[in-house]
C-alpha positions in Angstrom: -14.9 -11.6 -11.6 -14.6 -8.5 -13.6 -11.1 -7.7 -15.1 -11.6 -4.0 -14.7 -9.8 -1.7 -12.3 -11.2 1.0 -10.0 -9.1 4.1 -9.6 -10.2 6.2 -6.6 -10.0 9.9 -7.5 -11.7 13.2 -6.7 -10.2 16.7 -6.6 -11.8 16.7 -3.1 -8.9 14.4 -2.0 -6.6 17.4 -2.4 -8.1 18.9 0.7 -5.9 16.6 2.8 -3.3 19.3 3.2 -1.2 20.3 6.2 -0.3 23.6 4.7 2.5 25.3 2.8 5.9 23.8 3.5 4.7 20.5 4.9 6.4 17.5 3.1 3.1 15.8 2.3 1.8 18.1 -0.3 -1.4 17.2 -2.2 0.3 18.4 -5.3 1.9 15.0 -5.7 -1.6 13.5 -6.1 -2.7 16.0 -8.6 0.5 15.6 -10.7 0.1 11.8 -10.6 -3.4 12.0 -12.0 -2.4 14.5 -14.6 0.4 12.2 -15.7 -1.8 9.2 -15.8 -4.3 11.1 -18.0 -1.6 12.4 -20.3 -0.3 8.8 -20.7 -3.7 7.6 -21.7 -4.0 5.1 -18.8 -7.3 6.5 -17.4 -8.9 6.1 -20.9 -8.0 2.4 -21.1 -10.8 -0.1 -21.4 -12.0 -1.3 -18.1 -10.6 1.6 -16.1 -13.2 3.2 -13.7 -12.3 6.5 -12.1 -14.6 6.7 -9.1 -15.2 9.5 -6.6 -14.5 9.0 -2.9 -17.1 9.7 -0.3 -16.0 10.2 3.4 -16.1 7.1 5.6 -18.9 7.1 8.1 -18.2 7.3 11.8 -19.2 3.7 12.1 -16.6 2.8 9.5 -13.9 4.8 11.4 -14.8 3.1 14.7 -14.0 -0.3 13.3 -10.3 0.7 13.9 -10.2 4.0 15.8 -11.3 4.9 19.3 -14.4 7.0 19.7 -12.6 9.6 21.8 -10.0 10.0 19.1 -12.5 10.5 16.3 -14.3 13.1 18.5 -11.0 14.8 19.0 -10.3 14.9 15.3 -13.8 16.3 14.6 -13.2 19.0 17.3 -9.8 19.9 16.0 -11.2 20.1 12.5 -14.0 22.4 13.5 -12.4 24.6 16.2 -8.7 24.2 15.6 -8.4 22.6 19.1 -5.0 21.0 19.6 -4.8 17.7 21.3 -1.1 16.9 21.5 -1.7 13.7 23.6 -3.5 12.4 20.5 -0.9 13.7 18.0 -3.2 16.5 16.8 -1.3 19.8 16.4 2.3 18.4 16.2 4.8 19.4 13.6 4.1 16.2 11.7 0.3 16.5 12.0 -0.8 20.1 12.3 -4.6 20.6 12.5 -6.4 22.3 9.6 -10.0 23.2 8.9 -12.0 20.3 7.4 -9.3 17.8 8.5 -11.8 15.2 9.6 -13.7 15.2 6.4 -10.5 15.2 4.3 -9.0 12.3 6.2 -12.4 10.4 6.3 -12.6 10.8 2.5 -9.3 8.9 2.0 -10.6 6.1 4.3 -13.9 6.0 2.4 -12.1 5.7 -0.9 -10.0 2.8 0.3 -12.9 1.0 2.0 -15.2 1.3 -1.0 -12.4 0.1 -3.2 -11.7 -2.9 -1.0 -15.4 -3.8 -0.9 -15.6 -3.6 -4.8 -12.6 -6.0 -5.1 -14.1 -8.5 -2.6 -17.5 -8.4 -4.3 -15.9 -9.1 -7.7 -17.0 -5.8 -9.2 -13.4 -5.1 -10.2 -10.2 -7.2 -10.2 -8.0 -4.5 -8.8 -8.4 -1.1 -7.2 -6.0 1.8 -6.5 -6.2 4.7 -4.1 -3.0 6.8 -4.4 -4.3 9.1 -1.7 -4.4 6.2 0.7 -1.7 4.3 2.6 -1.9 6.3 5.8 -0.2 3.5 7.6 1.1 5.3 10.7 -2.2 6.4 12.2 -2.9 4.5 15.5 -6.3 3.6 16.9 -6.1 6.5 19.3 -3.6 9.0 17.8 -2.4 10.7 14.7 1.2 9.9 13.7 3.6 10.5 10.8 1.3 12.7 8.6 -1.5 10.2 9.1 -4.8 11.1 10.8 -7.0 8.0 10.0 -5.6 4.6 9.0 -7.4 3.9 5.7 -5.4 0.7 5.1 -6.5 -0.8 8.4 -10.1 0.2 7.9 -10.1 -1.3 4.4 -8.7 -4.6 5.8 -11.2 -4.7 8.6 -13.9 -4.1 5.9 -12.6 -7.1 3.9 -12.7 -9.3 7.0 -16.2 -8.2 7.9 -17.3 -8.9 4.3 -16.1 -12.5 4.6 -12.4 -12.6 3.7 -10.7 -15.2 5.9 -7.1 -14.1 5.3 -5.7 -10.8 4.1 -2.1 -10.1 3.3 -0.8 -6.6 3.8 2.4 -5.8 2.0 4.1 -2.4 2.8 7.2 -1.2 0.8 7.2 2.3 2.1 10.6 3.5 3.4 9.0 3.9 6.9 7.7 0.9 8.9 4.0 0.3 8.6 3.5 0.5 12.4 -0.1 1.5 12.6 -1.4 -1.4 10.5 0.8 -3.8 12.4 -0.5 -2.5 15.7 -4.2 -2.8 14.7 -3.8 -6.5 13.6 -1.1 -7.5 16.1 -3.4 -10.2 17.7 -5.3 -11.2 14.6 -4.1 -14.4 12.9 -6.3 -13.6 9.8 -4.1 -10.7 8.8 -0.4 -11.0 7.7 1.4 -7.7 7.8 4.8 -7.6 5.9 6.8 -4.4 6.0 10.1 -3.8 4.1 11.5 -0.5 5.4 14.6 1.4 6.4 15.7 0.3 9.9 14.2 2.1 12.8 17.7 2.8 14.0 18.0 5.5 11.4 14.4 6.4 10.5 10.9 7.2 12.0 9.0 5.6 13.6 11.9 3.6 15.1 10.0 0.3 15.1 9.7 -2.7 12.7 12.3 -5.0 14.2 12.5 -8.7 13.1 11.6 -9.7 16.7 8.1 -8.2 16.2 6.2 -11.3 15.2 2.6 -10.8 16.4 0.6 -11.4 19.5 -0.4 -14.7 21.2 -2.2 -16.9 18.8 -1.0 -14.8 15.9 2.7 -15.5 16.0 4.3 -15.1 12.5 1.6 -12.9 11.1 3.9 -9.9 11.6 7.0 -9.9 9.4 9.5 -7.1 9.3 12.5 -6.6 7.1 14.5 -3.5 8.4 17.1 -2.5 5.8 20.3 -0.6 6.4 20.4 3.0 5.4 21.8 3.4 1.9 20.3 0.2 0.6 19.8 0.5 -3.2 18.0 -1.5 -5.9 19.8 -4.8 -5.6 19.4 -5.0 -1.8 15.8 -3.8 -1.8 14.7 -6.2 -4.5 16.7 -9.0 -2.9 14.9 -8.5 0.4 11.5 -8.5 -1.2 12.2 -11.6 -3.2 13.7 -13.4 -0.3 11.1 -12.6 2.4 7.9 -11.0 1.1 7.0 -13.4 -1.7 7.6 -16.6 0.2 5.6 -15.6 3.3 2.7 -14.3 1.3 2.6 -17.5 -0.7 2.7 -19.5 2.5 0.0 -17.5 4.1 -2.3 -18.0 1.1 -4.5 -14.9 1.5 -7.9 -14.3 0.0 -6.9 -10.7 -0.8 -3.7 -8.7 -1.1 -3.6 -5.1 0.1 -0.4 -3.3 -0.6 1.1 0.1 0.3 3.4 1.7 -2.2 5.0 4.6 -0.5 7.8 5.7 -2.8 10.0 7.4 -0.3 12.6 4.6 -0.7 13.7 6.5 -3.8 17.2 7.9 -3.7 16.0 11.5 -4.3 13.4 11.4 -1.4 14.3 14.1 1.1 13.1 12.2 4.3 14.6 8.7 4.0 18.0 7.2 3.3 17.4 4.4 0.8 18.6 4.6 -2.8 15.9 2.8 -4.8 15.1 3.7 -8.4 11.7 4.4 -10.1 12.5 1.3 -12.2 12.8 -1.0 -9.1 9.6 0.4 -7.6 7.8 -0.3 -10.9 9.2 -3.8 -10.9 7.9 -4.4 -7.4 4.5 -3.1 -8.2 4.4 -5.6 -11.0 5.5 -8.4 -8.7 2.8 -7.6 -6.1 0.2 -7.6 -8.9 1.4 -11.0 -10.2 1.5 -12.3 -6.6 -2.1 -11.3 -6.1 -3.1 -13.3 -9.3 -1.0 -16.2 -8.1 -2.3 -16.5 -4.5 -5.5 -14.5 -4.2 -7.4 -14.9 -7.5 -6.2 -11.5 -8.5 -8.0 -9.6 -5.7 -5.7 -6.6 -5.1 -6.1 -3.2 -3.5 -3.1 -0.9 -4.0 -2.6 2.2 -1.9 -0.2 5.2 -2.1 1.7 6.3 1.1 4.8 8.3 1.6 6.9 10.0 -1.1 8.2 13.5 -0.9 10.1 14.0 -4.1 6.9 15.7 -5.4 7.8 16.4 -9.1 10.2 13.8 -10.4 9.5 10.6 -8.4 6.0 10.3 -6.9 4.0 10.9 -10.1 6.0 8.5 -12.1 6.0 5.7 -9.5 2.2 5.9 -8.9 1.4 6.4 -12.6 3.2 3.0 -13.1 1.2 1.6 -10.3 -2.1 2.6 -11.9 -1.0 1.3 -15.3 0.0 -2.0 -13.8 -3.3 -2.4 -12.1 -5.1 -1.5 -15.4 -3.1 -4.2 -17.2 -1.7 -1.4 -19.3 1.9 -1.5 -18.0 4.3 1.1 -19.3 7.9 0.5 -20.3 10.3 2.4 -18.1 11.7 4.0 -21.3 8.3 5.5 -22.2 8.7 9.2 -22.9 7.0 11.5 -20.3 4.4 13.6 -22.2 5.6 17.0 -23.1 2.5 18.8 -21.7 3.1 17.2 -18.3 6.8 18.1 -18.4 5.9 21.7 -19.1 3.5 21.8 -16.1 6.1 20.4 -13.8 8.8 22.8 -15.0 6.5 25.7 -14.5 5.6 24.7 -11.0 9.1 23.6 -9.9 11.4 25.8 -11.8 13.5 22.7 -12.6 13.9 20.3 -15.4 11.3 17.5 -15.5 12.2 13.8 -16.2 12.1 12.8 -19.9 11.2 9.1 -19.4 9.1 7.1 -17.0 12.1 5.4 -15.5 15.6 6.3 -14.2 17.4 4.2 -16.8 18.2 1.4 -14.5 17.6 -2.3 -15.2 16.2 -3.9 -12.1 18.5 -6.8 -11.2 19.4 -8.6 -8.0 21.1 -11.8 -6.7 18.6 -14.5 -5.6 18.8 -15.7 -2.0 19.1 -19.4 -3.1 22.4 -18.5 -4.8 24.0 -17.9 -1.4 24.4 -15.1 1.2 27.3 -13.2 2.6 27.4 -13.2 6.4 29.8 -10.2 6.3 27.2 -8.1 4.5 24.9 -6.0 6.6 22.0 -6.3 4.2 22.3 -10.0 4.0 22.4 -10.3 7.8 19.1 -8.3 7.9 17.4 -10.5 5.4 18.7 -13.7 7.1 17.5 -12.4 10.5 14.0 -11.7 9.1 13.8 -15.2 7.6 15.1 -16.9 10.7 12.6 -15.1 12.9 9.5 -15.6 10.7 9.9 -18.5 8.3 9.7 -21.4 10.8 6.3 -20.0 11.9 5.1 -20.5 8.3 6.7 -23.9 7.8 9.4 -22.4 5.5 13.0 -23.3 5.1 15.1 -20.4 6.5 18.0 -21.1 4.2 16.8 -21.7 0.6 13.1 -21.5 0.2 
């Protein structure tokens, strides 16, 4: 297997834009790539920056309903709203060229997945991807087509027998869960803010998978206000054990960075440093359980200037085996660009100055603590289905 990394990028990916004022601005992608270039990551040996071609209709139909794809094409061409399919809502307004823009994101993730499976590269990253809310027959939560699900389906079709999908976005990865609900070959693990306080309102510990696939859905809904220690404790206590037990051939991960404390749409309080740490842990886990085969995707994240670019620049660097210390200075040229665009001061370092630290589950839990109750509930619901000890493993 090659030890190189494929970074999916083309300025054409910036065409996925719901318009001025929408939270999901393509500027976050542009600034991420500018920052990665300024840091020198994209010039590292073994880094391939590869264009993304739109997915074919046949590729989209591996996950999405034919009527829905036709509705997206029509809305893209004629501006035709289809509210029953989520097209034209406040979250997902239609725009010219929407089908091609969304299909290009899918095409980038699918080609990256195939390259990882074929051994052309060890890892691949598509920061434009991670559209985890899109359903087979409807748009949802800023997501038109579900590139993560199509990429996973592509891996299964190519011969992968078991795929683990790890989602650390602040919002529950409901679309990917829905697509593979009945498929025992796919483990979907989502660590997110509880649906009691955040869209999409799902992702409860009682969601475990359909008949014959029980245990392949694992959810860890966190209380609003959870910070680094709790977020990292949950990932360590639930995500890593179940992924190890599942023993996947490939790891696909979604790194939405809206868990950050400055994100305007969610209510978690996680630092850039903690998100960098988790990206590193997922990378290491892929090497441990899946011979290094790893596809990393972007996702949510709406603090456009000071959070998203730094988190995803770290993600790219980790995938390139060129990890950056959190104290690394942010290049002055990039800071000047951000300050011109935002009118505010840009961050000076690649971290928030926080040292990631958390108490291990094996050291004990506090039944009076809401976070610990959430972690324990997730373990009690899913661990027995993987042959794991609910208390200490």
